[in-house]
C-alpha positions as MATLAB code, in Angstrom:
seq = 'MHNLDITPFSHDHIFGQDERRSGETRTLVVIAITAVMMILEIAAGILFGSMALLADGLHMGSHASALTISAFAYYYTRRHAQDARFNFGSGKVNSLAAFASAVMLVLFALVMVWESVQRFFSPVPIGFNQALVVAILGLVVNGICLVILGGGEHSHDEHEHRHGDEHHDHDPKHKDHNLWSAYLHVAADAMTSVLAIVALLGGKYLGQNWLDPFMGIVGAALVVNWSWSLLRSSAAVLLDMQAPEEIREEVRKAIESDGDSRVCDLHVWAVVPGIYATGIVLVSSRPLDTEHYYKLLPKRLGIVHATVEMRRCSSDALNAR';
ca = [
     -17.513   41.353   21.148;
     -20.018   38.319   20.631;
     -18.901   34.735   20.928;
     -19.204   32.877   17.732;
     -20.052   29.224   18.067;
     -18.111   27.613   15.081;
     -18.860   24.148   15.833;
     -21.397   23.653   12.995;
     -18.589   24.624   10.436;
     -15.742   22.428   11.972;
     -14.764   19.034   11.205;
     -12.469   16.303   12.190;
      -9.544   14.740   10.182;
     -10.039   11.186   11.264;
     -11.322    9.858    7.991;
     -12.317    6.435    9.556;
      -8.670    5.777   10.856;
      -9.859    5.196   14.274;
     -11.778    1.881   13.136;
     -10.243   -1.407   13.137;
      -9.852   -2.680    9.728;
     -10.473   -6.153    8.426;
      -6.961   -6.009    6.955;
      -5.483   -5.878   10.600;
      -7.002   -9.080   11.818;
      -6.239  -10.995    8.757;
      -2.571   -9.705    8.768;
      -2.116  -11.203   12.301;
      -3.281  -14.509   11.341;
      -0.854  -14.490    8.541;
       1.943  -13.593   10.796;
       1.479  -16.609   13.036;
       1.480  -18.901   10.055;
       4.168  -17.347    8.431;
       6.429  -17.675   11.620;
       5.722  -21.147   11.872;
       6.462  -22.017    8.377;
       9.743  -19.885    8.203;
      11.194  -22.082   11.145;
      10.459  -25.125    9.461;
      11.778  -24.011    5.870;
      14.893  -22.714    7.380;
      15.732  -25.629    9.275;
      14.941  -27.913    6.195;
      16.903  -25.804    3.981;
      20.039  -26.183    6.430;
      19.370  -30.036    6.953;
      18.897  -30.948    3.227;
      21.336  -28.473    1.848;
      18.945  -26.588   -0.330;
      19.757  -23.192   -1.325;
      16.436  -22.649   -2.777;
      14.619  -23.970    0.048;
      16.974  -21.807    2.430;
      16.160  -18.904    0.368;
      12.681  -19.459    0.531;
      12.814  -19.861    4.430;
      14.835  -16.628    4.747;
      12.440  -14.798    2.499;
       9.576  -15.914    4.766;
      11.347  -14.484    7.337;
      11.600  -11.425    6.021;
       7.739  -11.475    5.540;
       7.330  -12.209    9.060;
       9.117   -9.088   10.159;
       7.328   -6.877    7.444;
       4.033   -8.102    8.347;
       4.903   -7.344   11.928;
       5.597   -3.825   10.591;
       2.278   -3.774    8.971;
       0.197   -5.036   12.085;
       2.067   -2.312   14.096;
       1.001    0.335   11.670;
      -2.706   -0.791   11.951;
      -2.367   -0.410   15.881;
      -0.891    2.924   15.792;
      -3.063    4.598   13.148;
      -5.984    3.439   15.249;
      -4.474    4.807   18.455;
      -3.484    8.077   17.122;
      -6.421    8.552   14.694;
      -7.482   11.694   16.769;
      -3.911   12.960   17.458;
      -4.138   16.671   16.579;
      -0.619   16.609   15.672;
      -1.231   14.765   12.278;
      -2.671   17.486   10.093;
      -4.830   15.227    8.017;
      -5.036   12.014   10.423;
      -2.875    9.277   11.051;
      -3.581    7.518    7.707;
      -0.095    7.953    6.241;
       1.419    5.783    8.927;
      -0.115    3.006    6.724;
       1.826    4.255    3.541;
       5.194    4.677    5.693;
       4.926    1.224    6.993;
       4.055   -0.170    3.386;
       7.231    1.683    1.987;
       9.478    0.282    4.805;
       8.184   -3.208    3.999;
       8.986   -2.723    0.171;
      12.424   -1.631    1.267;
      12.949   -4.756    3.173;
      11.702   -6.833    0.439;
      14.540   -5.378   -1.819;
      17.150   -5.684    1.059;
      16.206   -9.635    1.578;
      16.402  -10.202   -2.477;
      19.826   -8.788   -2.474;
      20.795  -11.490    0.325;
      19.183  -14.024   -1.623;
      21.298  -13.151   -4.904;
      24.575  -12.978   -2.850;
      23.813  -16.404   -1.258;
      22.899  -18.139   -4.496;
      25.968  -16.823   -6.131;
      28.088  -18.074   -3.375;
      26.261  -21.555   -3.917;
      27.266  -21.380   -7.887;
      30.895  -21.712   -6.710;
      30.548  -23.590   -3.515;
      27.744  -26.364   -4.411;
      26.651  -28.513   -1.383;
      24.779  -31.761   -1.551;
      20.944  -31.567   -1.657;
      18.185  -33.724   -0.006;
      15.775  -33.584   -2.901;
      13.182  -35.734   -1.303;
      12.680  -34.031    1.952;
      13.497  -30.437    0.553;
      10.636  -31.144   -1.988;
       8.139  -32.082    0.811;
       9.030  -28.787    2.706;
       8.623  -26.500   -0.356;
       5.289  -27.934   -1.509;
       4.121  -27.539    2.068;
       5.503  -23.950    2.010;
       3.620  -23.255   -1.484;
       0.472  -24.501    0.119;
       0.828  -22.432    3.355;
       1.482  -19.491    1.095;
      -1.772  -20.151   -0.942;
      -3.643  -20.236    2.383;
      -2.286  -16.882    3.394;
      -3.201  -15.294    0.107;
      -6.526  -16.288    0.404;
      -6.732  -15.043    4.173;
      -5.484  -11.623    2.619;
      -8.024  -11.678    0.161;
      -6.433   -9.773   -2.578;
      -4.568   -7.327   -0.773;
      -5.500   -4.237   -2.791;
      -8.644   -2.979   -1.146;
      -9.978   -2.285    2.289;
     -13.813   -2.369    2.858;
     -13.920   -0.448    5.606;
     -16.694    1.950    5.647;
     -16.138    5.514    7.112;
     -17.788    8.834    6.552;
     -16.769   12.625    6.735;
     -18.878   15.798    8.013;
     -17.993   18.998    6.309;
     -19.779   21.937    7.542;
     -23.668   20.932    7.216;
     -23.348   18.578    4.724;
     -22.700   14.945    4.991;
     -20.483   13.534    2.581;
     -20.141    9.754    1.701;
     -17.246    8.611   -0.444;
     -16.355    5.172   -1.822;
     -14.792    3.184    1.176;
     -13.130    0.869   -1.228;
      -9.619    2.666   -1.419;
      -6.326    0.891   -1.727;
      -4.682    0.023    1.648;
      -1.064    0.198    1.080;
      -0.490   -1.845    4.323;
      -2.603   -4.815    3.164;
      -1.139   -4.450   -0.296;
       2.365   -4.754    1.073;
       1.326   -7.797    3.157;
      -0.214   -9.417    0.028;
       3.026   -8.679   -1.943;
       5.159  -10.202    0.750;
       3.012  -13.555    0.433;
       2.691  -13.524   -3.168;
       6.568  -13.086   -3.689;
       7.273  -15.842   -1.203;
       4.622  -18.060   -3.040;
       6.536  -17.450   -6.234;
       9.844  -18.289   -4.314;
       8.276  -21.591   -3.302;
       7.416  -22.225   -7.023;
      10.834  -21.740   -8.075;
      12.202  -23.743   -5.483;
      10.100  -26.707   -6.464;
      11.066  -26.262  -10.000;
      14.596  -26.052   -9.195;
      14.500  -29.202   -6.972;
      12.861  -31.335   -9.528;
      15.262  -30.265  -12.152;
      18.055  -31.440   -9.869;
      16.533  -34.673   -8.803;
      15.283  -35.984  -12.377;
      17.517  -34.260  -14.450;
      20.927  -33.843  -12.431;
      20.523  -30.055  -13.059;
      21.688  -28.984   -9.680;
      22.801  -25.521  -10.672;
      19.213  -24.628  -11.060;
      18.764  -24.277   -7.308;
      20.967  -21.330   -7.071;
      19.749  -19.863  -10.406;
      16.228  -20.127   -9.288;
      17.397  -18.045   -6.025;
      18.544  -15.325   -8.436;
      15.401  -15.172  -10.416;
      13.177  -15.181   -7.304;
      15.165  -12.308   -6.091;
      14.654  -10.363   -9.505;
      10.937  -11.008   -9.192;
      10.820   -9.709   -5.784;
      12.722   -6.602   -6.687;
      10.370   -5.797   -9.626;
       6.995   -6.429   -7.352;
       8.315   -4.136   -4.624;
       9.183   -1.314   -7.287;
       5.625   -0.602   -7.863;
       4.881   -0.568   -4.112;
       7.620    1.770   -3.388;
       6.279    4.251   -6.239;
       2.784    3.971   -4.745;
       3.493    4.591   -1.127;
       6.155    7.191   -1.870;
       3.404    9.235   -3.753;
       1.434    9.330   -0.776;
       4.123   10.019    1.473;
       5.414   13.061   -0.725;
       2.003   14.751   -1.094;
       2.388   13.930   -5.146;
      -0.268   15.399   -7.311;
      -3.427   12.977   -7.834;
      -3.722   11.058  -11.018;
      -4.586   13.575  -14.143;
      -8.061   12.470  -14.323;
      -9.084   13.157  -11.050;
      -7.499   16.677  -11.219;
      -9.464   17.169  -14.604;
     -12.701   15.995  -12.887;
     -12.176   18.500  -10.300;
     -11.282   21.357  -12.775;
     -14.484   20.708  -14.843;
     -16.735   20.538  -11.859;
     -15.603   23.870  -10.436;
     -15.810   25.765  -13.859;
     -19.177   23.961  -14.621;
     -21.100   27.050  -13.545;
     -19.567   28.908  -16.410;
     -18.337   32.239  -14.475;
     -15.215   30.533  -12.796;
     -11.975   29.554  -13.844;
      -9.634   27.533  -12.002;
      -6.098   29.311  -12.126;
      -4.106   26.995   -9.430;
      -5.252   23.417   -8.570;
      -3.432   20.964   -6.024;
      -5.063   17.392   -5.445;
      -3.227   14.914   -3.176;
      -3.832   11.921   -1.133;
      -4.148   12.328    2.673;
      -4.577    8.227    2.823;
      -4.717    6.175   -0.309;
      -7.793    7.093   -2.470;
      -8.895    9.768    0.084;
      -8.109   13.304   -1.240;
      -7.671   16.996   -0.085;
      -7.454   19.655   -2.334;
      -6.369   23.429   -2.641;
      -8.060   25.510   -5.380;
      -7.652   28.898   -6.543;
     -10.105   30.498   -9.049;
     -11.041   33.524  -10.491;
     -14.516   34.929  -11.026;
     -16.250   38.184  -12.091;
     -19.079   37.160   -9.536;
     -17.641   34.785   -6.785;
     -20.389   32.791   -4.740;
     -19.861   31.547   -1.242;
     -17.472   28.894   -0.878;
     -20.147   26.502    0.258;
     -21.392   26.531   -3.644;
     -17.983   25.404   -4.702;
     -17.699   22.486   -2.168;
     -21.038   21.186   -3.437;
     -19.964   21.274   -6.990;
     -16.900   18.783   -5.835;
     -17.928   15.106   -7.036;
     -18.310   13.087   -4.072;
     -17.135   10.046   -5.612;
     -13.723   11.212   -5.633;
     -13.266   10.960   -2.227;
     -12.347   14.519   -1.559;
     -12.766   15.036    2.078;
     -10.916   18.430    2.560;
     -11.110   21.376    0.241;
      -9.912   24.978    0.561;
     -11.022   27.310   -1.893;
      -9.432   30.816   -2.575;
     -11.474   33.332   -4.568;
     -10.163   36.092   -6.708;
     -12.216   38.584   -8.337;
     -11.807   39.728  -12.074;
     -13.886   41.526  -14.611;
     -16.094   39.512  -16.971;
     -14.114   40.808  -19.818;
     -10.889   39.346  -18.332;
     -12.460   36.174  -17.660;
     -13.885   35.645  -21.273;
     -10.604   36.579  -22.646;
      -9.014   33.531  -20.802;
];
């Protein structure tokens, strides 16, 4: 029995997860800024009696915790990128951290609602001038953090994947759930700061002190709404849900483009956001080598792992389908 060298046909499942992403450094910078501002706003909210400002500080505290989770996820993903226990690399740690962050956002929103309702029934004196200064400072800091995070939706880290003898390049600009969750946390806090400023101005110049706890409730509602999209997106990756219909249709049309094959079963799912694996079962009267079908897959879809199962049938049966 001869020893067969399978090295040329093997490939890794790292998908660039061992590289340090730009989002990791940006997240660490934002954590430091957020922690300092959190302490300042909580202290000012208690000292000046502003619920809106205290809610803003508590919310910023949730961001500091969530951003720390994001930073740890980046580190863990890099350290374990080559760990063979992960079937398709460690990239899903990114989505797991994002899901946890979204849950934290919802929980802190509920705390904001509870505290605001209590202030409706038990109002406290508010030091408007001092609270306004801190709230405006908080908004400025959040704006700076949003600029540092740079939009939060895409990571521009380039990575490549080698499959067999062919070198595949795919679009590196895929959504980074970890960075997106960090961006959402800061964006939500910026909105809370805006609401706090509106509430404080209304109380100072119009005597409408009820705006302070009311804006706390409005801010909580906005946070829950924004969290929902992140929960859905990250859960779809964690649960291996099917890729969008347009991607599956492109795969189907590409495989069937040779005219002698029909896809009878197709699964496309994300191994990390924007990077996909696929399992294809096809029938053909003249099945070709699997490499032929690999080459038919559009490279721009970001499919880095494909399993093709072929079943033979007569040409008459194929044409009758």
